[in-house]
Structures are given as C-alpha cells and as structure tokens.
VOPAGU-2260 file (C-alpha; in pm, 1 decimal, decimal comma):
REM VOPAGU-2260
SITE   aa  ch    i         X         Y         Z
SITE  ILE   A    0   -3422,4    -448,8    2524,0
SITE  GLY   A    1   -3220,9    -321,3    2818,8
SITE  GLN   A    2   -3034,2     -33,8    3023,6
SITE  GLY   A    3   -2865,8     256,3    2809,7
SITE  GLY   A    4   -2551,4     137,5    2924,3
SITE  ALA   A    5   -2572,2    -255,7    2951,3
SITE  PHE   A    6   -2663,9    -246,9    2572,0
SITE  THR   A    7   -2285,8    -193,5    2397,2
SITE  ALA   A    8   -2193,8    -161,5    2013,8
SITE  HIS   A    9   -2012,8    -519,3    2041,5
SITE  HIS   A   10   -2364,1    -668,8    2180,6
SITE  PHE   A   11   -2592,6    -485,2    1869,0
SITE  ASN   A   12   -2298,9    -567,0    1615,4
SITE  ARG   A   13   -2336,7    -969,7    1755,0
SITE  LEU   A   14   -2732,6    -951,0    1758,6
SITE  VAL   A   15   -2736,3    -806,9    1400,5
SITE  ARG   A   16   -2493,4   -1054,0    1254,4
SITE  GLN   A   17   -2689,7   -1351,1    1406,8
SITE  ALA   A   18   -3000,5   -1217,4    1260,6
SITE  GLY   A   19   -2869,6   -1234,6     935,9
SITE  GLY   A   20   -2850,7    -815,6     907,6
SITE  TYR   A   21   -2591,8    -620,5     698,4
SITE  VAL   A   22   -2274,8    -540,2     934,7
SITE  PRO   A   23   -1972,3    -389,1     765,2
SITE  GLY   A   24   -1725,0    -475,7    1010,1
SITE  ALA   A   25   -1682,1    -785,6    1297,3
SITE  LYS   A   26   -1558,3    -512,9    1537,9
SITE  ALA   A   27   -1827,6    -282,8    1642,2
SITE  ASP   A   28   -1517,5     -17,7    1806,4
SITE  VAL   A   29   -1328,9      73,2    1512,3
SITE  ALA   A   30   -1564,7     292,6    1320,7
SITE  GLN   A   31   -1896,3     418,3    1298,5
SITE  VAL   A   32   -2041,5     404,3     970,0
SITE  ASP   A   33   -2330,8     603,3     790,9
SITE  MET   A   34   -2430,4     514,1     473,0
SITE  ASN   A   35   -2698,5     612,0     212,0
SITE  GLY   A   36   -2749,8     481,3    -133,0
SITE  ASP   A   37   -2381,5     502,0    -328,3
SITE  PHE   A   38   -2232,3     726,8     -40,7
SITE  ILE   A   39   -2050,2     591,2     255,3
SITE  SER   A   40   -1883,9     776,0     562,2
SITE  VAL   A   41   -1666,6     609,5     792,1
SITE  HIS   A   42   -1538,0     786,2    1116,4
SITE  ALA   A   43   -1240,0     620,4    1271,5
SITE  LEU   A   44   -1274,1     537,8    1658,1
SITE  SER   A   45    -953,7     385,0    1663,0
SITE  THR   A   46    -655,9     354,9    1472,4
SITE  GLY   A   47    -547,8      65,8    1248,9
SITE  ALA   A   48    -651,4    -155,3     977,7
SITE  PHE   A   49   -1030,2    -254,9     886,0
SITE  ASP   A   50   -1162,9    -432,3     649,2
SITE  PHE   A   51   -1508,6    -286,9     530,1
SITE  LYS   A   52   -1783,8    -553,2     428,2
SITE  LEU   A   53   -1910,5    -381,1     128,2
SITE  PRO   A   54   -2297,0    -447,3      51,5
SITE  TYR   A   55   -2250,8    -565,6    -271,6
SITE  ARG   A   56   -1941,7    -580,6    -515,3
SITE  CYS   A   57   -1849,8    -274,2    -654,4
SITE  LYS   A   58   -1582,1     -39,9    -742,4
SITE  VAL   A   59   -1535,5     279,2    -440,0
SITE  ILE   A   60   -1379,4     600,5    -502,6
SITE  ASN   A   61   -1230,9     782,0    -246,2
SITE  LEU   A   62   -1388,7    1111,2    -229,9
SITE  LYS   A   63   -1090,3    1323,8     -67,5
SITE  THR   A   64    -852,4    1229,3    -334,7
SITE  ALA   A   65   -1097,1    1114,9    -603,5
SITE  LEU   A   66    -868,3     797,5    -649,6
SITE  PRO   A   67   -1034,7     439,0    -642,1
SITE  ALA   A   68   -1015,0     275,0    -291,9
SITE  GLU   A   69    -837,8     -58,4    -252,8
SITE  VAL   A   70   -1113,5    -335,5    -295,1
SITE  ARG   A   71   -1082,6    -713,8    -297,2
SITE  GLY   A   72   -1425,2    -880,3    -348,8
SITE  ASP   A   73   -1658,6    -715,0    -144,2
SITE  ILE   A   74   -1419,9    -586,0     109,4
SITE  LEU   A   75   -1305,0    -193,4     132,7
SITE  LYS   A   76    -952,5    -230,6     302,3
SITE  LEU   A   77    -932,8      53,5     502,6
SITE  ARG   A   78    -604,5     205,4     751,9
SITE  LEU   A   79    -785,0     435,9     971,0
SITE  VAL   A   80    -627,2     699,5    1218,0
SITE  ALA   A   81    -859,9     743,9    1537,6
SITE  GLY   A   82   -1048,9    1072,0    1467,1
SITE  GLU   A   83   -1040,1    1072,2    1073,8
SITE  THR   A   84   -1345,0    1078,5     860,6
SITE  CYS   A   85   -1322,3     907,0     510,4
SITE  TRP   A   86   -1555,9     924,1     257,9
SITE  PHE   A   87   -1660,8     704,6     -26,9
SITE  LYS   A   88   -1860,6     659,2    -318,4
SITE  THR   A   89   -1976,6     336,4    -454,0
SITE  VAL   A   90   -2008,3     246,5    -837,1
SITE  ARG   A   91   -2151,6     -52,5    -957,4
C-alpha cells in the first residue's frame, strides 16, 4: 500500500469507511480500540469527548465500575483522559 511512514491512521480510517467497513470513530487519533465478541477496550490517545459507534444497538457495562455506560442509540458516549484505558462489556 505504501511506505510505513506514509500510511497514517487517518488514511486507514478513511479507506475502511469508504469501503463500508466498521469504524468505531471518525477520528483515528483519539483512541486505540480492541474488540472481541462482547468485550471492548478503549485506550485514550488524547483527552476529550469521543462518540464511539457500536457495531450494533446494545447495553454497555463499564467493567471498572460495574455500572451501565451512557449509550444513545448505537453511540457510546465517552469522556477520555490521555493514557486512560476503559473496558466495557456489551449486552444484547
């Protein structure tokens, strides 16, 4: 596809969205996301609000607090601090 330094997270995010693939956020530099089945790990790369698009409508439990997370439709509303890692469980 290109040289290592030329293929940025923003470029990859845009290519996946254009191809119709699942992308949890419009900005690629906000967070690193790892997902597996009903588990979501979000590592904040910058501080601020982040609208995380869920792959489907569901309830989300914050695994650190065991409380429901704020979800509006299929958007998980996050307020992140750079360096913070959040873990969530999705419940259909």
